PDB file of N, CA, C and O in Angstrom:
ATOM      1  N   UNK A   1      82.163 209.806  64.728  1.00  0.00           N
ATOM      2  CA  UNK A   1      80.788 209.413  64.534  1.00  0.00           C
ATOM      3  C   UNK A   1      80.646 208.508  63.320  1.00  0.00           C
ATOM      4  O   UNK A   1      79.953 207.491  63.365  1.00  0.00           O
ATOM      5  N   UNK A   2      81.314 208.890  62.232  1.00  0.00           N
ATOM      6  CA  UNK A   2      81.203 208.092  61.012  1.00  0.00           C
ATOM      7  C   UNK A   2      81.770 206.697  61.218  1.00  0.00           C
ATOM      8  O   UNK A   2      81.191 205.713  60.758  1.00  0.00           O
ATOM      9  N   UNK A   3      82.899 206.611  61.907  1.00  0.00           N
ATOM     10  CA  UNK A   3      83.498 205.301  62.145  1.00  0.00           C
ATOM     11  C   UNK A   3      82.577 204.423  62.995  1.00  0.00           C
ATOM     12  O   UNK A   3      82.370 203.250  62.685  1.00  0.00           O
ATOM     13  N   UNK A   4      82.033 204.990  64.053  1.00  0.00           N
ATOM     14  CA  UNK A   4      81.136 204.220  64.923  1.00  0.00           C
ATOM     15  C   UNK A   4      79.902 203.755  64.164  1.00  0.00           C
ATOM     16  O   UNK A   4      79.464 202.617  64.333  1.00  0.00           O
ATOM     17  N   UNK A   5      79.342 204.614  63.335  1.00  0.00           N
ATOM     18  CA  UNK A   5      78.161 204.222  62.568  1.00  0.00           C
ATOM     19  C   UNK A   5      78.506 203.133  61.556  1.00  0.00           C
ATOM     20  O   UNK A   5      77.739 202.188  61.372  1.00  0.00           O
ATOM     21  N   UNK A   6      79.656 203.264  60.904  1.00  0.00           N
ATOM     22  CA  UNK A   6      80.074 202.238  59.942  1.00  0.00           C
ATOM     23  C   UNK A   6      80.312 200.906  60.658  1.00  0.00           C
ATOM     24  O   UNK A   6      79.945 199.850  60.143  1.00  0.00           O
ATOM     25  N   UNK A   7      80.923 200.955  61.837  1.00  0.00           N
ATOM     26  CA  UNK A   7      81.157 199.712  62.594  1.00  0.00           C
ATOM     27  C   UNK A   7      79.841 199.070  63.030  1.00  0.00           C
ATOM     28  O   UNK A   7      79.772 197.856  63.219  1.00  0.00           O
ATOM     29  N   UNK A   8      78.807 199.882  63.188  1.00  0.00           N
ATOM     30  CA  UNK A   8      77.486 199.366  63.567  1.00  0.00           C
ATOM     31  C   UNK A   8      76.691 198.872  62.355  1.00  0.00           C
ATOM     32  O   UNK A   8      75.567 198.391  62.500  1.00  0.00           O
ATOM     33  N   UNK A   9      77.277 198.993  61.163  1.00  0.00           N
ATOM     34  CA  UNK A   9      76.620 198.467  59.969  1.00  0.00           C
ATOM     35  C   UNK A   9      75.961 199.495  59.077  1.00  0.00           C
ATOM     36  O   UNK A   9      75.339 199.136  58.077  1.00  0.00           O
ATOM     37  N   UNK A  10      76.083 200.769  59.417  1.00  0.00           N
ATOM     38  CA  UNK A  10      75.463 201.805  58.599  1.00  0.00           C
ATOM     39  C   UNK A  10      76.244 202.019  57.302  1.00  0.00           C
ATOM     40  O   UNK A  10      77.466 201.872  57.265  1.00  0.00           O
ATOM     41  N   UNK A  11      75.529 202.361  56.259  1.00  0.00           N
ATOM     42  CA  UNK A  11      76.137 202.824  55.026  1.00  0.00           C
ATOM     43  C   UNK A  11      76.444 204.299  55.236  1.00  0.00           C
ATOM     44  O   UNK A  11      75.531 205.094  55.458  1.00  0.00           O
ATOM     45  N   UNK A  12      77.702 204.669  55.171  1.00  0.00           N
ATOM     46  CA  UNK A  12      78.128 206.010  55.570  1.00  0.00           C
ATOM     47  C   UNK A  12      78.567 206.832  54.361  1.00  0.00           C
ATOM     48  O   UNK A  12      79.316 206.360  53.506  1.00  0.00           O
ATOM     49  N   UNK A  13      78.089 208.055  54.312  1.00  0.00           N
ATOM     50  CA  UNK A  13      78.567 209.063  53.367  1.00  0.00           C
ATOM     51  C   UNK A  13      79.174 210.190  54.184  1.00  0.00           C
ATOM     52  O   UNK A  13      78.585 210.640  55.167  1.00  0.00           O
ATOM     53  N   UNK A  14      80.344 210.642  53.780  1.00  0.00           N
ATOM     54  CA  UNK A  14      81.010 211.747  54.458  1.00  0.00           C
ATOM     55  C   UNK A  14      80.912 212.996  53.600  1.00  0.00           C
ATOM     56  O   UNK A  14      81.127 212.952  52.389  1.00  0.00           O
ATOM     57  N   UNK A  15      80.590 214.093  54.231  1.00  0.00           N
ATOM     58  CA  UNK A  15      80.468 215.361  53.525  1.00  0.00           C
ATOM     59  C   UNK A  15      81.549 216.323  53.968  1.00  0.00           C
ATOM     60  O   UNK A  15      81.956 216.331  55.130  1.00  0.00           O
ATOM     61  N   UNK A  16      82.002 217.119  53.046  1.00  0.00           N
ATOM     62  CA  UNK A  16      82.910 218.224  53.302  1.00  0.00           C
ATOM     63  C   UNK A  16      82.974 219.073  52.053  1.00  0.00           C
ATOM     64  O   UNK A  16      82.599 218.625  50.970  1.00  0.00           O
ATOM     65  N   UNK A  17      83.447 220.294  52.199  1.00  0.00           N
ATOM     66  CA  UNK A  17      83.526 221.181  51.031  1.00  0.00           C
ATOM     67  C   UNK A  17      84.638 220.786  50.075  1.00  0.00           C
ATOM     68  O   UNK A  17      84.512 220.976  48.866  1.00  0.00           O
ATOM     69  N   UNK A  18      85.722 220.239  50.604  1.00  0.00           N
ATOM     70  CA  UNK A  18      86.893 219.923  49.800  1.00  0.00           C
ATOM     71  C   UNK A  18      86.828 218.464  49.334  1.00  0.00           C
ATOM     72  O   UNK A  18      86.911 217.553  50.157  1.00  0.00           O
ATOM     73  N   UNK A  19      86.680 218.236  48.032  1.00  0.00           N
ATOM     74  CA  UNK A  19      86.553 216.864  47.536  1.00  0.00           C
ATOM     75  C   UNK A  19      87.735 215.968  47.921  1.00  0.00           C
ATOM     76  O   UNK A  19      87.536 214.801  48.255  1.00  0.00           O
ATOM     77  N   UNK A  20      88.948 216.495  47.878  1.00  0.00           N
ATOM     78  CA  UNK A  20      90.120 215.677  48.202  1.00  0.00           C
ATOM     79  C   UNK A  20      90.140 215.284  49.675  1.00  0.00           C
ATOM     80  O   UNK A  20      90.394 214.126  50.006  1.00  0.00           O
ATOM     81  N   UNK A  21      89.872 216.242  50.561  1.00  0.00           N
ATOM     82  CA  UNK A  21      89.839 215.924  51.991  1.00  0.00           C
ATOM     83  C   UNK A  21      88.720 214.933  52.320  1.00  0.00           C
ATOM     84  O   UNK A  21      88.890 214.049  53.160  1.00  0.00           O
ATOM     85  N   UNK A  22      87.593 215.090  51.658  1.00  0.00           N
ATOM     86  CA  UNK A  22      86.469 214.191  51.892  1.00  0.00           C
ATOM     87  C   UNK A  22      86.813 212.774  51.435  1.00  0.00           C
ATOM     88  O   UNK A  22      86.470 211.801  52.106  1.00  0.00           O
ATOM     89  N   UNK A  23      87.489 212.664  50.297  1.00  0.00           N
ATOM     90  CA  UNK A  23      87.915 211.355  49.797  1.00  0.00           C
ATOM     91  C   UNK A  23      88.946 210.724  50.735  1.00  0.00           C
ATOM     92  O   UNK A  23      88.875 209.529  51.018  1.00  0.00           O
ATOM     93  N   UNK A  24      89.890 211.509  51.210  1.00  0.00           N
ATOM     94  CA  UNK A  24      90.909 210.989  52.131  1.00  0.00           C
ATOM     95  C   UNK A  24      90.249 210.439  53.393  1.00  0.00           C
ATOM     96  O   UNK A  24      90.629 209.373  53.876  1.00  0.00           O
ATOM     97  N   UNK A  25      89.266 211.157  53.926  1.00  0.00           N
ATOM     98  CA  UNK A  25      88.568 210.690  55.134  1.00  0.00           C
ATOM     99  C   UNK A  25      87.812 209.389  54.864  1.00  0.00           C
ATOM    100  O   UNK A  25      87.829 208.482  55.696  1.00  0.00           O
ATOM    101  N   UNK A  26      87.157 209.292  53.725  1.00  0.00           N
ATOM    102  CA  UNK A  26      86.440 208.065  53.371  1.00  0.00           C
ATOM    103  C   UNK A  26      87.424 206.913  53.157  1.00  0.00           C
ATOM    104  O   UNK A  26      87.164 205.785  53.577  1.00  0.00           O
ATOM    105  N   UNK A  27      88.541 207.197  52.510  1.00  0.00           N
ATOM    106  CA  UNK A  27      89.559 206.170  52.285  1.00  0.00           C
ATOM    107  C   UNK A  27      90.156 205.678  53.598  1.00  0.00           C
ATOM    108  O   UNK A  27      90.475 204.496  53.728  1.00  0.00           O
ATOM    109  N   UNK A  28      90.309 206.560  54.557  1.00  0.00           N
ATOM    110  CA  UNK A  28      90.844 206.181  55.863  1.00  0.00           C
ATOM    111  C   UNK A  28      89.927 205.145  56.529  1.00  0.00           C
ATOM    112  O   UNK A  28      90.405 204.181  57.127  1.00  0.00           O
ATOM    113  N   UNK A  29      88.637 205.348  56.422  1.00  0.00           N
ATOM    114  CA  UNK A  29      87.703 204.358  56.955  1.00  0.00           C
ATOM    115  C   UNK A  29      87.775 203.066  56.147  1.00  0.00           C
ATOM    116  O   UNK A  29      87.693 201.971  56.704  1.00  0.00           O
ATOM    117  N   UNK A  30      87.928 203.201  54.838  1.00  0.00           N
ATOM    118  CA  UNK A  30      88.068 202.017  53.993  1.00  0.00           C
ATOM    119  C   UNK A  30      89.305 201.210  54.359  1.00  0.00           C
ATOM    120  O   UNK A  30      89.275 199.980  54.346  1.00  0.00           O
ATOM    121  N   UNK A  31      90.386 201.897  54.685  1.00  0.00           N
ATOM    122  CA  UNK A  31      91.616 201.212  55.095  1.00  0.00           C
ATOM    123  C   UNK A  31      91.415 200.431  56.393  1.00  0.00           C
ATOM    124  O   UNK A  31      92.143 199.477  56.665  1.00  0.00           O
ATOM    125  N   UNK A  32      90.434 200.834  57.189  1.00  0.00           N
ATOM    126  CA  UNK A  32      90.121 200.140  58.442  1.00  0.00           C
ATOM    127  C   UNK A  32      89.099 199.024  58.224  1.00  0.00           C
ATOM    128  O   UNK A  32      88.606 198.423  59.179  1.00  0.00           O
ATOM    129  N   UNK A  33      88.786 198.754  56.947  1.00  0.00           N
ATOM    130  CA  UNK A  33      87.847 197.684  56.638  1.00  0.00           C
ATOM    131  C   UNK A  33      86.389 198.107  56.681  1.00  0.00           C
ATOM    132  O   UNK A  33      85.495 197.261  56.675  1.00  0.00           O
ATOM    133  N   UNK A  34      86.145 199.396  56.722  1.00  0.00           N
ATOM    134  CA  UNK A  34      84.781 199.924  56.782  1.00  0.00           C
ATOM    135  C   UNK A  34      84.410 200.523  55.436  1.00  0.00           C
ATOM    136  O   UNK A  34      85.281 200.797  54.610  1.00  0.00           O
ATOM    137  N   UNK A  35      83.120 200.727  55.216  1.00  0.00           N
ATOM    138  CA  UNK A  35      82.662 201.300  53.964  1.00  0.00           C
ATOM    139  C   UNK A  35      82.168 202.722  54.203  1.00  0.00           C
ATOM    140  O   UNK A  35      81.268 202.956  55.010  1.00  0.00           O
ATOM    141  N   UNK A  36      82.764 203.651  53.498  1.00  0.00           N
ATOM    142  CA  UNK A  36      82.343 205.056  53.566  1.00  0.00           C
ATOM    143  C   UNK A  36      82.543 205.666  52.185  1.00  0.00           C
ATOM    144  O   UNK A  36      83.507 205.356  51.486  1.00  0.00           O
ATOM    145  N   UNK A  37      81.625 206.528  51.812  1.00  0.00           N
ATOM    146  CA  UNK A  37      81.668 207.168  50.500  1.00  0.00           C
ATOM    147  C   UNK A  37      81.804 208.673  50.673  1.00  0.00           C
ATOM    148  O   UNK A  37      81.139 209.257  51.529  1.00  0.00           O
ATOM    149  N   UNK A  38      82.654 209.311  49.875  1.00  0.00           N
ATOM    150  CA  UNK A  38      82.734 210.770  49.924  1.00  0.00           C
ATOM    151  C   UNK A  38      81.519 211.390  49.223  1.00  0.00           C
ATOM    152  O   UNK A  38      81.061 210.890  48.196  1.00  0.00           O
ATOM    153  N   UNK A  39      81.016 212.463  49.782  1.00  0.00           N
ATOM    154  CA  UNK A  39      79.890 213.192  49.202  1.00  0.00           C
ATOM    155  C   UNK A  39      80.174 214.690  49.373  1.00  0.00           C
ATOM    156  O   UNK A  39      79.547 215.363  50.192  1.00  0.00           O
ATOM    157  N   UNK A  40      81.128 215.196  48.588  1.00  0.00           N
ATOM    158  CA  UNK A  40      81.553 216.589  48.793  1.00  0.00           C
ATOM    159  C   UNK A  40      80.573 217.615  48.210  1.00  0.00           C
ATOM    160  O   UNK A  40      80.165 217.533  47.052  1.00  0.00           O
ATOM    161  N   UNK A  41      80.218 218.570  49.048  1.00  0.00           N
ATOM    162  CA  UNK A  41      79.468 219.756  48.624  1.00  0.00           C
ATOM    163  C   UNK A  41      79.458 220.726  49.789  1.00  0.00           C
ATOM    164  O   UNK A  41      79.695 220.333  50.932  1.00  0.00           O
ATOM    165  N   UNK A  42      79.186 221.980  49.508  1.00  0.00           N
ATOM    166  CA  UNK A  42      79.116 223.010  50.538  1.00  0.00           C
ATOM    167  C   UNK A  42      77.689 223.064  51.070  1.00  0.00           C
ATOM    168  O   UNK A  42      76.750 223.289  50.306  1.00  0.00           O
ATOM    169  N   UNK A  43      77.519 222.858  52.379  1.00  0.00           N
ATOM    170  CA  UNK A  43      76.173 222.836  52.954  1.00  0.00           C
ATOM    171  C   UNK A  43      75.472 224.191  52.847  1.00  0.00           C
ATOM    172  O   UNK A  43      74.259 224.269  53.042  1.00  0.00           O
ATOM    173  N   UNK A  44      76.208 225.247  52.543  1.00  0.00           N
ATOM    174  CA  UNK A  44      75.568 226.548  52.316  1.00  0.00           C
ATOM    175  C   UNK A  44      74.945 226.647  50.932  1.00  0.00           C
ATOM    176  O   UNK A  44      74.216 227.597  50.648  1.00  0.00           O
ATOM    177  N   UNK A  45      75.221 225.682  50.073  1.00  0.00           N
ATOM    178  CA  UNK A  45      74.656 225.641  48.723  1.00  0.00           C
ATOM    179  C   UNK A  45      73.419 224.744  48.760  1.00  0.00           C
ATOM    180  O   UNK A  45      73.526 223.520  48.678  1.00  0.00           O
ATOM    181  N   UNK A  46      72.257 225.360  48.882  1.00  0.00           N
ATOM    182  CA  UNK A  46      71.011 224.611  49.042  1.00  0.00           C
ATOM    183  C   UNK A  46      70.766 223.631  47.896  1.00  0.00           C
ATOM    184  O   UNK A  46      70.338 222.501  48.132  1.00  0.00           O
ATOM    185  N   UNK A  47      71.030 224.050  46.671  1.00  0.00           N
ATOM    186  CA  UNK A  47      70.801 223.177  45.516  1.00  0.00           C
ATOM    187  C   UNK A  47      71.733 221.966  45.556  1.00  0.00           C
ATOM    188  O   UNK A  47      71.309 220.848  45.263  1.00  0.00           O
ATOM    189  N   UNK A  48      72.989 222.180  45.914  1.00  0.00           N
ATOM    190  CA  UNK A  48      73.946 221.073  45.986  1.00  0.00           C
ATOM    191  C   UNK A  48      73.551 220.093  47.094  1.00  0.00           C
ATOM    192  O   UNK A  48      73.643 218.879  46.911  1.00  0.00           O
ATOM    193  N   UNK A  49      73.116 220.613  48.231  1.00  0.00           N
ATOM    194  CA  UNK A  49      72.685 219.755  49.332  1.00  0.00           C
ATOM    195  C   UNK A  49      71.476 218.920  48.951  1.00  0.00           C
ATOM    196  O   UNK A  49      71.420 217.723  49.231  1.00  0.00           O
ATOM    197  N   UNK A  50      70.527 219.551  48.321  1.00  0.00           N
ATOM    198  CA  UNK A  50      69.321 218.827  47.892  1.00  0.00           C
ATOM    199  C   UNK A  50      69.679 217.756  46.872  1.00  0.00           C
ATOM    200  O   UNK A  50      69.171 216.637  46.945  1.00  0.00           O
ATOM    201  N   UNK A  51      70.551 218.088  45.922  1.00  0.00           N
ATOM    202  CA  UNK A  51      70.964 217.113  44.910  1.00  0.00           C
ATOM    203  C   UNK A  51      71.691 215.935  45.546  1.00  0.00           C
ATOM    204  O   UNK A  51      71.496 214.793  45.130  1.00  0.00           O
ATOM    205  N   UNK A  52      72.524 216.196  46.544  1.00  0.00           N
ATOM    206  CA  UNK A  52      73.263 215.124  47.207  1.00  0.00           C
ATOM    207  C   UNK A  52      72.316 214.179  47.942  1.00  0.00           C
ATOM    208  O   UNK A  52      72.443 212.960  47.827  1.00  0.00           O
ATOM    209  N   UNK A  53      71.380 214.730  48.687  1.00  0.00           N
ATOM    210  CA  UNK A  53      70.413 213.898  49.417  1.00  0.00           C
ATOM    211  C   UNK A  53      69.551 213.104  48.438  1.00  0.00           C
ATOM    212  O   UNK A  53      69.267 211.930  48.676  1.00  0.00           O
ATOM    213  N   UNK A  54      69.138 213.724  47.355  1.00  0.00           N
ATOM    214  CA  UNK A  54      68.345 213.025  46.342  1.00  0.00           C
ATOM    215  C   UNK A  54      69.151 211.898  45.706  1.00  0.00           C
ATOM    216  O   UNK A  54      68.593 210.841  45.411  1.00  0.00           O
ATOM    217  N   UNK A  55      70.449 212.096  45.487  1.00  0.00           N
ATOM    218  CA  UNK A  55      71.302 211.057  44.906  1.00  0.00           C
ATOM    219  C   UNK A  55      71.419 209.858  45.844  1.00  0.00           C
ATOM    220  O   UNK A  55      71.345 208.711  45.404  1.00  0.00           O
ATOM    221  N   UNK A  56      71.601 210.124  47.131  1.00  0.00           N
ATOM    222  CA  UNK A  56      71.677 209.030  48.114  1.00  0.00           C
ATOM    223  C   UNK A  56      70.356 208.271  48.143  1.00  0.00           C
ATOM    224  O   UNK A  56      70.346 207.041  48.128  1.00  0.00           O
ATOM    225  N   UNK A  57      69.255 208.991  48.184  1.00  0.00           N
ATOM    226  CA  UNK A  57      67.936 208.356  48.220  1.00  0.00           C
ATOM    227  C   UNK A  57      67.679 207.549  46.943  1.00  0.00           C
ATOM    228  O   UNK A  57      67.093 206.468  47.002  1.00  0.00           O
ATOM    229  N   UNK A  58      68.111 208.065  45.797  1.00  0.00           N
ATOM    230  CA  UNK A  58      67.912 207.342  44.540  1.00  0.00           C
ATOM    231  C   UNK A  58      68.733 206.053  44.513  1.00  0.00           C
ATOM    232  O   UNK A  58      68.276 205.038  43.988  1.00  0.00           O
ATOM    233  N   UNK A  59      69.940 206.089  45.076  1.00  0.00           N
ATOM    234  CA  UNK A  59      70.799 204.907  45.088  1.00  0.00           C
ATOM    235  C   UNK A  59      70.349 203.870  46.102  1.00  0.00           C
ATOM    236  O   UNK A  59      70.456 202.669  45.854  1.00  0.00           O
ATOM    237  N   UNK A  60      69.844 204.327  47.247  1.00  0.00           N
ATOM    238  CA  UNK A  60      69.594 203.411  48.355  1.00  0.00           C
ATOM    239  C   UNK A  60      68.138 203.383  48.821  1.00  0.00           C
ATOM    240  O   UNK A  60      67.794 202.638  49.738  1.00  0.00           O
ATOM    241  N   UNK A  61      67.287 204.189  48.195  1.00  0.00           N
ATOM    242  CA  UNK A  61      65.867 204.145  48.519  1.00  0.00           C
ATOM    243  C   UNK A  61      65.450 205.046  49.668  1.00  0.00           C
ATOM    244  O   UNK A  61      64.277 205.402  49.788  1.00  0.00           O
ATOM    245  N   UNK A  62      66.404 205.415  50.513  1.00  0.00           N
ATOM    246  CA  UNK A  62      66.038 206.266  51.646  1.00  0.00           C
ATOM    247  C   UNK A  62      67.298 206.770  52.342  1.00  0.00           C
ATOM    248  O   UNK A  62      68.413 206.333  52.058  1.00  0.00           O
ATOM    249  N   UNK A  63      67.082 207.687  53.247  1.00  0.00           N
ATOM    250  CA  UNK A  63      68.130 208.200  54.127  1.00  0.00           C
ATOM    251  C   UNK A  63      67.587 208.066  55.541  1.00  0.00           C
ATOM    252  O   UNK A  63      66.583 208.691  55.882  1.00  0.00           O
ATOM    253  N   UNK A  64      68.239 207.259  56.362  1.00  0.00           N
ATOM    254  CA  UNK A  64      67.734 206.984  57.704  1.00  0.00           C
ATOM    255  C   UNK A  64      68.270 207.941  58.763  1.00  0.00           C
ATOM    256  O   UNK A  64      67.532 208.346  59.662  1.00  0.00           O
ATOM    257  N   UNK A  65      69.531 208.300  58.666  1.00  0.00           N
ATOM    258  CA  UNK A  65      70.161 209.118  59.702  1.00  0.00           C
ATOM    259  C   UNK A  65      70.966 210.227  59.032  1.00  0.00           C
ATOM    260  O   UNK A  65      71.680 209.988  58.058  1.00  0.00           O
ATOM    261  N   UNK A  66      70.847 211.421  59.557  1.00  0.00           N
ATOM    262  CA  UNK A  66      71.655 212.543  59.096  1.00  0.00           C
ATOM    263  C   UNK A  66      72.281 213.189  60.326  1.00  0.00           C
ATOM    264  O   UNK A  66      71.571 213.650  61.219  1.00  0.00           O
ATOM    265  N   UNK A  67      73.599 213.224  60.371  1.00  0.00           N
ATOM    266  CA  UNK A  67      74.297 213.915  61.455  1.00  0.00           C
ATOM    267  C   UNK A  67      74.706 215.272  60.911  1.00  0.00           C
ATOM    268  O   UNK A  67      75.539 215.364  60.009  1.00  0.00           O
ATOM    269  N   UNK A  68      74.129 216.304  61.453  1.00  0.00           N
ATOM    270  CA  UNK A  68      74.410 217.663  61.025  1.00  0.00           C
ATOM    271  C   UNK A  68      75.433 218.254  61.992  1.00  0.00           C
ATOM    272  O   UNK A  68      75.092 218.646  63.108  1.00  0.00           O
ATOM    273  N   UNK A  69      76.673 218.312  61.557  1.00  0.00           N
ATOM    274  CA  UNK A  69      77.756 218.755  62.411  1.00  0.00           C
ATOM    275  C   UNK A  69      78.565 219.825  61.679  1.00  0.00           C
ATOM    276  O   UNK A  69      79.720 219.605  61.314  1.00  0.00           O
ATOM    277  N   UNK A  70      77.957 220.958  61.474  1.00  0.00           N
ATOM    278  CA  UNK A  70      78.587 222.053  60.741  1.00  0.00           C
ATOM    279  C   UNK A  70      79.362 222.926  61.715  1.00  0.00           C
ATOM    280  O   UNK A  70      78.860 223.270  62.785  1.00  0.00           O
ATOM    281  N   UNK A  71      80.568 223.278  61.347  1.00  0.00           N
ATOM    282  CA  UNK A  71      81.399 224.136  62.196  1.00  0.00           C
ATOM    283  C   UNK A  71      81.027 225.598  62.043  1.00  0.00           C
ATOM    284  O   UNK A  71      81.821 226.399  61.549  1.00  0.00           O
ATOM    285  N   UNK A  72      79.845 225.942  62.459  1.00  0.00           N
ATOM    286  CA  UNK A  72      79.369 227.313  62.356  1.00  0.00           C
ATOM    287  C   UNK A  72      78.574 227.623  63.612  1.00  0.00           C
ATOM    288  O   UNK A  72      77.805 226.786  64.084  1.00  0.00           O
ATOM    289  N   UNK A  73      78.748 228.797  64.147  1.00  0.00           N
ATOM    290  CA  UNK A  73      78.027 229.156  65.363  1.00  0.00           C
ATOM    291  C   UNK A  73      76.976 230.209  65.022  1.00  0.00           C
ATOM    292  O   UNK A  73      77.281 231.275  64.487  1.00  0.00           O
ATOM    293  N   UNK A  74      75.765 229.883  65.340  1.00  0.00           N
ATOM    294  CA  UNK A  74      74.656 230.807  65.140  1.00  0.00           C
ATOM    295  C   UNK A  74      73.778 230.695  66.370  1.00  0.00           C
ATOM    296  O   UNK A  74      73.099 229.687  66.562  1.00  0.00           O
ATOM    297  N   UNK A  75      73.787 231.698  67.183  1.00  0.00           N
ATOM    298  CA  UNK A  75      73.032 231.661  68.432  1.00  0.00           C
ATOM    299  C   UNK A  75      71.647 232.264  68.213  1.00  0.00           C
ATOM    300  O   UNK A  75      71.439 233.473  68.325  1.00  0.00           O
ATOM    301  N   UNK A  76      70.716 231.374  67.899  1.00  0.00           N
ATOM    302  CA  UNK A  76      69.330 231.794  67.672  1.00  0.00           C
ATOM    303  C   UNK A  76      68.446 230.568  67.821  1.00  0.00           C
ATOM    304  O   UNK A  76      68.906 229.446  67.607  1.00  0.00           O
ATOM    305  N   UNK A  77      67.196 230.763  68.180  1.00  0.00           N
ATOM    306  CA  UNK A  77      66.275 229.621  68.218  1.00  0.00           C
ATOM    307  C   UNK A  77      66.165 228.998  66.826  1.00  0.00           C
ATOM    308  O   UNK A  77      66.111 229.710  65.824  1.00  0.00           O
ATOM    309  N   UNK A  78      66.134 227.685  66.772  1.00  0.00           N
ATOM    310  CA  UNK A  78      66.162 226.993  65.479  1.00  0.00           C
ATOM    311  C   UNK A  78      65.019 227.425  64.560  1.00  0.00           C
ATOM    312  O   UNK A  78      65.196 227.508  63.345  1.00  0.00           O
ATOM    313  N   UNK A  79      63.866 227.697  65.131  1.00  0.00           N
ATOM    314  CA  UNK A  79      62.726 228.078  64.275  1.00  0.00           C
ATOM    315  C   UNK A  79      62.909 229.453  63.619  1.00  0.00           C
ATOM    316  O   UNK A  79      62.186 229.791  62.681  1.00  0.00           O
ATOM    317  N   UNK A  80      63.864 230.241  64.102  1.00  0.00           N
ATOM    318  CA  UNK A  80      64.090 231.557  63.495  1.00  0.00           C
ATOM    319  C   UNK A  80      65.223 231.549  62.474  1.00  0.00           C
ATOM    320  O   UNK A  80      65.497 232.576  61.852  1.00  0.00           O
ATOM    321  N   UNK A  81      65.883 230.410  62.292  1.00  0.00           N
ATOM    322  CA  UNK A  81      67.009 230.329  61.365  1.00  0.00           C
ATOM    323  C   UNK A  81      66.497 230.045  59.961  1.00  0.00           C
ATOM    324  O   UNK A  81      65.708 229.125  59.746  1.00  0.00           O
ATOM    325  N   UNK A  82      66.951 230.840  59.021  1.00  0.00           N
ATOM    326  CA  UNK A  82      66.594 230.646  57.607  1.00  0.00           C
ATOM    327  C   UNK A  82      67.874 230.502  56.798  1.00  0.00           C
ATOM    328  O   UNK A  82      68.940 230.928  57.242  1.00  0.00           O
ATOM    329  N   UNK A  83      67.778 229.910  55.624  1.00  0.00           N
ATOM    330  CA  UNK A  83      68.950 229.786  54.761  1.00  0.00           C
ATOM    331  C   UNK A  83      69.489 231.148  54.357  1.00  0.00           C
ATOM    332  O   UNK A  83      70.701 231.329  54.242  1.00  0.00           O
ATOM    333  N   UNK A  84      68.592 232.112  54.139  1.00  0.00           N
ATOM    334  CA  UNK A  84      69.021 233.448  53.758  1.00  0.00           C
ATOM    335  C   UNK A  84      69.834 234.118  54.859  1.00  0.00           C
ATOM    336  O   UNK A  84      70.679 234.968  54.576  1.00  0.00           O
ATOM    337  N   UNK A  85      69.586 233.744  56.108  1.00  0.00           N
ATOM    338  CA  UNK A  85      70.273 234.366  57.222  1.00  0.00           C
ATOM    339  C   UNK A  85      71.613 233.754  57.553  1.00  0.00           C
ATOM    340  O   UNK A  85      72.312 234.248  58.437  1.00  0.00           O
ATOM    341  N   UNK A  86      71.990 232.691  56.867  1.00  0.00           N
ATOM    342  CA  UNK A  86      73.257 232.024  57.147  1.00  0.00           C
ATOM    343  C   UNK A  86      74.405 232.700  56.514  1.00  0.00           C
ATOM    344  O   UNK A  86      75.543 232.252  56.661  1.00  0.00           O
TER     345      UNK A  86
END
């Protein structure tokens, strides 16, 4: 997804919990001539997530697209999901 978005002209930030793995993934796209930035944080950390989104918005003025692709299974209606329940 990140590669396709970068090829379409999007400014891409990659997220993951492990800073080194996130950097390697961003560098791999860079090696292909694309622009991607690592943005490592744990999505279960609400404060870190908010700070990351605020940093992107401060640098670029806005956030247009967010792909939420977390490897976690929670079978419940979305309106019943809370951060405390994760």
